[in-house]
Backbone bond lengths (Angstrom), bond angles and torsions (degrees), N, CA, C in turn:
res aa  C-N    CA-C-N  psi(-1)  N-CA   C-N-CA  omega(-1)  CA-C   N-CA-C  phi
1 M - - - 1.461 - - 1.481 109.23 -
2 S 1.326 117.17 122.68 1.434 119.14 -179.81 1.536 111.88 -88.79
3 S 1.290 117.10 149.89 1.468 121.32 179.49 1.542 107.58 -85.21
4 R 1.351 116.37 169.90 1.392 124.03 -177.74 1.580 109.39 -61.38
5 N 1.331 114.26 -38.27 1.494 121.12 -179.35 1.516 109.10 -65.36
6 D 1.353 116.53 -40.20 1.504 117.01 -179.76 1.495 108.36 -67.58
7 T 1.309 122.11 -37.55 1.411 125.76 179.19 1.609 107.37 -61.24
8 R 1.323 111.39 -47.25 1.521 116.02 -175.44 1.496 108.86 -64.14
9 E 1.365 119.05 -43.44 1.423 122.44 179.79 1.507 114.83 -58.11
10 S 1.313 113.71 -38.67 1.502 118.31 179.85 1.498 114.58 -87.37
11 D 1.369 117.36 -2.35 1.438 123.21 175.48 1.484 111.36 -68.68
12 P 1.373 121.76 123.83 1.410 120.94 -178.51 1.533 113.23 -77.51
13 R 1.323 118.04 -8.89 1.437 119.87 175.53 1.470 113.56 -72.39
14 S 1.338 116.90 154.06 1.510 120.15 175.47 1.467 109.66 -72.37
15 T 1.282 114.83 160.45 1.498 122.31 178.54 1.542 107.77 -57.99
16 D 1.323 117.40 -40.60 1.462 121.56 179.32 1.532 109.23 -58.92
17 D 1.307 116.71 -47.43 1.490 122.52 179.57 1.523 111.52 -61.67
18 V 1.324 117.24 -41.61 1.482 120.68 178.83 1.510 110.61 -60.99
19 I 1.318 114.14 -44.53 1.523 121.42 -179.33 1.544 108.62 -65.92
20 L 1.339 116.74 -46.04 1.455 116.75 -178.56 1.516 113.95 -67.51
21 D 1.364 115.78 -34.04 1.472 122.33 174.91 1.488 109.22 -60.20
22 A 1.300 118.57 -44.91 1.467 123.65 179.31 1.478 109.69 -63.47
23 A 1.303 119.02 -44.21 1.481 122.29 177.38 1.503 111.78 -60.77
24 A 1.255 116.68 -44.93 1.463 124.19 178.71 1.535 108.50 -55.78
25 E 1.325 116.60 -51.70 1.516 119.00 -178.46 1.546 110.59 -59.54
26 L 1.319 114.40 -43.07 1.465 115.62 -178.55 1.500 111.50 -63.69
27 I 1.363 115.68 -45.54 1.506 118.64 -176.81 1.507 111.04 -64.10
28 V 1.325 116.34 -43.39 1.492 117.87 176.28 1.490 114.97 -60.08
29 H 1.310 115.10 -40.04 1.504 118.59 -172.42 1.572 111.78 -90.85
30 F 1.331 117.28 -29.96 1.427 118.07 -173.92 1.530 114.25 -122.85
31 G 1.301 118.18 -11.89 1.485 120.93 -177.28 1.502 111.82 90.29
32 V 1.270 115.25 163.91 1.448 124.14 -178.02 1.511 110.19 -66.42
33 R 1.325 118.62 -42.99 1.486 121.22 -177.08 1.496 115.44 -61.94
34 R 1.321 115.94 -26.84 1.476 122.37 -178.76 1.564 113.26 -95.98
35 T 1.347 112.99 0.80 1.458 119.35 -177.06 1.479 109.07 -97.10
36 Q 1.330 122.61 124.04 1.420 127.52 177.91 1.504 110.48 -126.16
37 L 1.384 116.20 155.40 1.405 121.11 -178.86 1.540 112.28 -56.64
38 A 1.348 115.40 -40.22 1.429 117.41 -176.97 1.543 110.91 -66.59
39 E 1.325 118.37 -34.85 1.429 118.94 177.07 1.563 111.46 -75.05
40 I 1.259 117.91 -32.64 1.484 119.79 174.80 1.522 107.44 -61.42
41 A 1.314 119.72 -47.25 1.440 124.51 -178.94 1.577 106.81 -58.88
42 R 1.316 118.02 -49.49 1.457 121.17 -176.83 1.512 109.63 -59.61
43 R 1.313 118.44 -46.43 1.480 121.64 -177.20 1.555 109.98 -67.02
44 A 1.360 116.18 -34.97 1.450 118.85 179.93 1.526 112.38 -78.41
45 G 1.301 118.72 -14.41 1.419 121.61 -179.38 1.520 113.50 77.22
46 V 1.345 116.75 30.47 1.402 123.22 177.49 1.515 111.65 -125.88
47 S 1.288 116.59 167.90 1.470 120.02 179.26 1.468 111.65 -76.38
48 R 1.286 117.80 155.61 1.523 123.05 177.32 1.573 108.77 -58.99
49 P 1.348 118.89 -43.45 1.480 115.32 -178.49 1.583 111.87 -62.99
50 T 1.320 115.17 -29.15 1.475 118.29 178.88 1.567 108.28 -60.75
51 V 1.345 115.39 -42.74 1.476 119.14 -179.90 1.602 107.78 -71.09
52 Y 1.293 115.67 -47.57 1.500 118.68 -177.26 1.479 113.77 -59.80
53 R 1.324 116.00 -31.58 1.514 118.74 176.54 1.449 112.89 -63.10
54 R 1.335 116.31 -31.18 1.471 122.85 -175.33 1.534 112.48 -91.61
55 W 1.338 117.57 -39.12 1.453 120.61 -174.51 1.523 106.61 -142.81
56 P 1.325 119.79 131.86 1.496 122.01 -179.32 1.469 115.02 -73.66
57 D 1.329 118.70 -24.51 1.460 121.42 -178.26 1.517 112.57 -159.48
58 V 1.323 117.44 172.59 1.462 123.41 -176.91 1.544 109.70 -57.52
59 R 1.295 119.13 -39.20 1.489 121.04 -176.92 1.518 108.42 -60.58
60 A 1.378 117.33 -42.72 1.423 120.96 179.03 1.539 111.67 -63.36
61 V 1.364 116.58 -38.29 1.472 121.52 176.01 1.515 107.14 -59.29
62 I 1.345 115.79 -49.68 1.466 119.10 -177.71 1.491 113.35 -57.90
63 G 1.358 116.47 -42.66 1.501 117.48 176.65 1.482 110.10 -60.66
64 A 1.331 122.22 -44.91 1.463 123.98 178.99 1.500 108.60 -59.65
65 L 1.339 116.41 -44.64 1.442 121.20 -174.63 1.557 110.34 -63.82
66 L 1.345 117.05 -45.36 1.436 122.24 179.06 1.530 108.62 -60.73
67 T 1.284 118.80 -46.20 1.468 120.02 -178.73 1.561 109.43 -61.80
68 R 1.307 116.48 -45.03 1.494 118.87 179.93 1.533 111.18 -61.31
69 E 1.325 117.67 -47.65 1.425 121.33 -177.61 1.533 114.18 -64.93
70 V 1.278 116.79 -41.35 1.512 119.91 -178.28 1.510 108.09 -69.29
71 L 1.311 117.24 -42.73 1.482 118.49 -178.25 1.502 109.80 -69.58
72 R 1.360 120.91 -38.12 1.445 122.05 176.59 1.511 110.77 -62.46
73 T 1.354 114.17 -40.18 1.448 118.48 177.94 1.540 112.04 -60.07
74 R 1.350 114.43 -46.66 1.414 119.76 176.50 1.489 115.67 -57.35
75 E 1.347 115.90 -44.49 1.441 122.10 -177.89 1.594 111.47 -71.22
76 A 1.317 114.66 -22.48 1.518 117.40 -176.07 1.507 110.52 -80.09
77 V 1.363 116.74 -13.66 1.487 118.83 -178.38 1.543 105.55 -101.73
78 P 1.378 117.15 115.17 1.393 122.16 -176.74 1.548 112.16 -65.14
79 D 1.357 112.49 149.29 1.492 119.65 176.45 1.541 104.74 -90.14
80 L 1.308 119.29 113.40 1.423 124.52 -170.27 1.484 119.44 -89.22
81 G 1.373 114.98 -15.93 1.428 116.75 -179.17 1.503 113.52 175.86
82 D 1.266 116.76 -177.16 1.504 121.78 -179.68 1.498 118.13 -97.41
83 D 1.311 115.55 -2.37 1.452 119.39 -176.04 1.539 112.57 -93.19
84 R 1.362 118.61 163.62 1.437 124.11 -179.82 1.468 112.29 -55.24
85 A 1.342 118.87 -41.03 1.454 121.44 -174.86 1.610 107.90 -63.10
86 S 1.269 118.04 -40.13 1.468 122.56 177.97 1.528 110.14 -67.56
87 L 1.295 119.20 -41.62 1.490 121.05 -179.66 1.563 107.85 -66.80
88 V 1.310 116.62 -43.59 1.484 118.19 -179.48 1.535 110.17 -65.36
89 A 1.297 120.08 -44.16 1.463 124.44 179.83 1.483 109.66 -59.41
90 R 1.355 117.16 -46.56 1.481 118.49 179.51 1.553 111.11 -64.81
91 S 1.338 117.43 -41.23 1.455 121.08 -179.30 1.502 109.99 -62.91
92 V 1.349 120.27 -42.35 1.404 123.54 179.55 1.538 110.64 -63.37
93 E 1.354 114.48 -47.09 1.481 117.64 -178.83 1.540 111.64 -64.52
94 I 1.275 120.38 -36.74 1.484 122.64 175.96 1.556 106.63 -65.70
95 A 1.264 119.22 -42.87 1.500 121.19 -179.91 1.562 110.29 -62.68
96 V 1.313 117.82 -40.71 1.455 122.66 -179.74 1.537 107.71 -66.25
97 R 1.311 120.14 -42.61 1.433 121.26 -175.98 1.544 110.01 -72.99
98 I 1.280 117.10 -32.13 1.493 119.52 173.51 1.443 111.36 -67.44
99 R 1.387 116.68 -45.01 1.439 123.52 -177.80 1.536 110.12 -61.22
100 D 1.408 117.85 -38.69 1.434 121.86 -175.80 1.543 112.94 -94.66
101 H 1.271 119.34 2.45 1.483 123.16 -176.76 1.510 104.65 -65.43
102 P 1.362 114.80 134.30 1.467 120.76 -175.39 1.597 111.55 -60.85
103 L 1.325 116.47 -45.88 1.431 121.05 178.06 1.550 114.39 -65.23
104 L 1.291 112.68 -51.42 1.491 117.43 -179.06 1.526 113.09 -64.65
105 G 1.331 113.39 -34.97 1.520 119.16 174.76 1.463 110.62 -65.40
106 A 1.341 119.85 -41.93 1.436 123.40 -178.55 1.487 109.34 -64.83
107 L 1.326 118.23 -41.69 1.456 122.48 178.62 1.531 110.78 -63.47
108 L 1.330 114.94 -43.51 1.448 122.41 -177.48 1.516 110.45 -60.18
109 V 1.316 118.41 -38.41 1.430 124.08 -178.39 1.478 111.54 -80.31
110 S 1.379 116.30 -50.03 1.462 117.68 -171.92 1.541 115.72 -94.38
111 E 1.298 114.85 -20.57 1.500 117.82 -176.72 1.512 111.07 -138.38
112 P 1.386 118.00 58.27 1.445 118.12 -177.53 1.528 117.12 -61.90
113 Q 1.386 114.79 -30.43 1.468 117.72 178.68 1.499 108.71 -73.12
114 L 1.227 121.65 -37.47 1.487 124.39 178.81 1.498 108.48 -66.80
115 L 1.311 119.84 -45.32 1.408 123.59 177.46 1.528 112.17 -61.83
116 A 1.362 113.82 -41.55 1.438 117.25 177.79 1.563 113.35 -61.19
117 E 1.270 113.67 -33.63 1.448 115.76 176.62 1.494 116.41 -60.81
118 Y 1.404 113.45 -34.58 1.439 116.67 179.75 1.502 112.61 -90.92
119 V 1.338 120.12 -16.72 1.417 123.88 -171.01 1.548 112.25 -111.40
120 V 1.298 114.45 -36.92 1.542 117.66 -173.14 1.493 111.15 -104.53
121 E 1.347 118.48 -39.86 1.453 119.54 -169.65 1.536 114.83 -86.06
122 R 1.323 117.11 -11.06 1.418 118.97 179.41 1.553 110.42 -149.63
123 L 1.286 117.08 159.78 1.512 119.95 179.74 1.557 104.44 -98.44
124 G 1.307 114.55 100.03 1.441 118.61 -177.91 1.523 115.68 -86.24
125 T 1.281 114.03 -177.17 1.468 120.76 -177.69 1.534 109.82 -63.45
126 S 1.360 119.86 -40.94 1.426 120.66 -176.94 1.567 110.25 -68.27
127 Q 1.315 116.75 -38.61 1.488 121.15 175.94 1.536 111.33 -64.86
128 R 1.319 115.14 -41.20 1.469 118.31 179.81 1.590 109.69 -62.41
129 G 1.311 116.20 -36.92 1.444 122.53 178.93 1.576 108.73 -66.42
130 L 1.276 118.38 -42.76 1.414 122.78 177.70 1.569 111.39 -66.94
131 L 1.327 114.87 -39.01 1.450 120.45 175.80 1.516 113.23 -61.14
132 E 1.360 113.25 -45.00 1.433 118.11 177.77 1.536 115.85 -61.58
133 A 1.327 114.11 -40.95 1.488 118.74 177.30 1.506 111.30 -67.78
134 L 1.368 118.01 -39.73 1.437 122.32 177.92 1.556 111.95 -64.15
135 A 1.323 114.76 -42.71 1.466 118.88 -178.41 1.502 112.28 -66.46
136 E 1.393 115.75 -35.90 1.464 118.60 177.14 1.560 109.28 -67.69
137 G 1.313 116.01 -42.42 1.506 119.89 179.33 1.514 110.70 -65.01
138 I 1.315 117.76 -35.06 1.447 120.04 -178.67 1.547 107.99 -72.29
139 E 1.259 117.24 -40.86 1.538 120.56 176.44 1.524 108.50 -56.09
140 R 1.288 116.44 -49.40 1.466 120.65 -176.93 1.556 109.44 -64.09
141 G 1.330 116.97 -40.25 1.467 119.17 176.22 1.515 112.84 -64.30
142 Q 1.292 113.87 -36.04 1.527 115.27 177.30 1.444 111.39 -68.11
143 K 1.338 122.23 -37.65 1.426 124.46 175.22 1.467 111.50 -66.29
144 H 1.360 117.26 -32.17 1.464 123.34 177.20 1.486 110.78 -71.14
145 G 1.322 117.11 -29.99 1.449 124.50 177.33 1.538 109.79 99.60
146 S 1.326 121.21 5.19 1.410 123.66 -177.58 1.517 114.20 -99.50
147 V 1.363 120.00 -2.88 1.416 125.47 177.12 1.539 108.29 -123.52
148 R 1.315 112.87 133.62 1.487 119.44 -174.42 1.527 111.97 -60.36
149 A 1.291 114.70 161.05 1.426 123.79 179.00 1.532 110.04 -67.79
150 G 1.262 117.45 153.65 1.514 123.47 -179.89 1.463 110.95 147.62
151 N 1.318 113.40 166.60 1.426 118.82 177.28 1.577 109.95 -67.73
152 P 1.341 117.88 117.91 1.478 120.04 -174.09 1.494 112.28 -55.56
153 R 1.313 119.23 -35.87 1.482 121.79 -176.63 1.556 109.96 -72.82
154 E 1.277 116.97 -32.51 1.460 121.20 178.97 1.559 108.01 -73.85
155 L 1.304 117.38 -45.52 1.471 120.55 174.27 1.506 111.09 -58.47
156 A 1.342 116.83 -42.64 1.477 120.35 -175.98 1.538 108.06 -64.76
157 A 1.363 117.62 -42.03 1.483 119.74 178.73 1.523 111.59 -57.79
158 M 1.293 116.70 -42.24 1.481 119.02 -178.58 1.519 111.36 -69.76
159 V 1.383 116.76 -37.51 1.436 119.83 175.85 1.523 110.86 -62.12
160 L 1.286 116.20 -42.67 1.491 122.26 175.70 1.493 111.43 -58.34
161 L 1.335 114.85 -47.31 1.497 118.44 -179.86 1.532 111.80 -61.57
162 I 1.361 116.67 -43.08 1.466 119.84 179.09 1.520 111.74 -62.64
163 A 1.326 117.72 -47.03 1.425 122.31 -178.56 1.548 111.33 -67.44
164 Q 1.337 116.43 -42.69 1.439 122.39 -177.79 1.501 112.18 -61.61
165 S 1.368 115.35 -47.92 1.444 120.89 178.73 1.498 110.55 -63.56
166 T 1.300 118.68 -35.52 1.477 121.58 -179.82 1.551 108.76 -67.68
167 V 1.290 117.74 -41.52 1.450 122.09 179.36 1.525 110.79 -64.17
168 Q 1.310 115.99 -46.25 1.503 123.01 -174.83 1.553 109.94 -66.72
169 S 1.344 117.07 -30.79 1.469 121.76 -176.21 1.478 112.14 -93.78
170 H 1.298 120.78 -7.80 1.473 124.87 -173.45 1.495 113.77 -46.32
171 R 1.321 119.51 -51.77 1.482 121.47 -177.12 1.530 111.65 -60.23
172 M 1.275 119.51 -33.15 1.453 124.99 -179.28 1.497 111.70 -62.62
173 V 1.371 116.78 -38.00 1.478 120.76 -175.43 1.518 111.11 -112.65
174 A 1.283 120.06 17.44 1.468 120.38 -173.37 1.523 112.32 -62.17
175 D 1.385 120.28 -32.07 1.438 121.41 176.10 1.494 110.84 -71.60
176 L 1.319 118.93 -28.82 1.461 119.86 -177.15 1.555 110.42 -89.95
177 L 1.363 118.26 -25.01 1.396 123.71 -177.95 1.506 109.24 -126.59
178 P 1.312 121.66 80.57 1.506 121.74 177.65 1.575 104.20 -61.95
179 D 1.335 111.62 168.99 1.499 118.71 -169.44 1.504 115.03 -49.48
180 E 1.349 115.78 -46.68 1.448 119.42 -176.13 1.530 111.54 -63.04
181 A 1.273 116.27 -40.19 1.444 124.28 -177.48 1.510 107.20 -72.13
182 W 1.256 118.71 -40.92 1.475 123.73 179.10 1.494 109.58 -58.75
183 R 1.352 117.17 -51.83 1.430 120.24 175.33 1.505 114.93 -56.90
184 R 1.349 115.20 -45.36 1.463 117.20 -178.20 1.516 112.75 -65.30
185 E 1.326 115.86 -41.50 1.494 117.27 -174.93 1.535 109.38 -74.95
186 L 1.350 119.90 -31.33 1.430 119.73 175.44 1.540 108.34 -67.86
187 A 1.291 117.58 -40.35 1.507 117.80 178.07 1.534 111.76 -64.52
188 K 1.361 116.41 -37.10 1.503 120.01 176.44 1.496 109.55 -62.96
189 A 1.284 116.73 -42.08 1.485 120.70 -176.57 1.542 108.14 -63.83
190 L 1.336 117.74 -50.10 1.414 120.91 -178.81 1.534 111.74 -65.45
191 N 1.303 117.93 -41.78 1.453 119.68 178.74 1.528 111.91 -62.92
192 G 1.315 116.87 -43.23 1.443 121.58 176.59 1.489 114.77 -59.84
193 Y 1.399 114.02 -37.93 1.492 119.19 179.54 1.528 110.89 -69.35
194 L 1.339 115.55 -42.70 1.466 121.75 -172.69 1.484 115.62 -87.36
195 A 1.334 119.71 -13.45 1.448 120.70 -177.70 1.502 113.86 -63.39
196 P 1.344 116.38 144.05 1.499 116.42 178.79 1.566 111.07 -67.41
């Protein structure tokens, strides 16, 4: 029978990932208000100082967790080509995965103000990563001839705003826009915006 320490030592994940995974589990199952750094440390099998050295409070852990999950989601969706159709398909798929992500969904339902702080009120690391990927895809689409002219960073910012607001408002219109319609209409909006 192996101890928790043995398991942790053989775990290929970094200490940060182990801590963030523990925080995600707690937030999904118990909510942000019942998640404390001491409990995150206990669930991760690390000392409290190990957590405190990395993040001063639960809000900082949530910020790191959101960044990690959004960037992982972006990286998990392959870039299929240089044309507008590929860019739009990838953007819609990333939006769907973010919308349906267990942690992000839990925060959207239980802590919309907290999520808004990280998503709406400031341009965070995760959003900058999304903007960078969008701008690169837009530049390739412009060279391909299937994306309209314009500053790629400005176009990327608008695509992010369209997709982000669609994700945030999904639950409000879920009865009017079931999943297939939601995907189709988001794709039409992005295609219409980006078309030459």
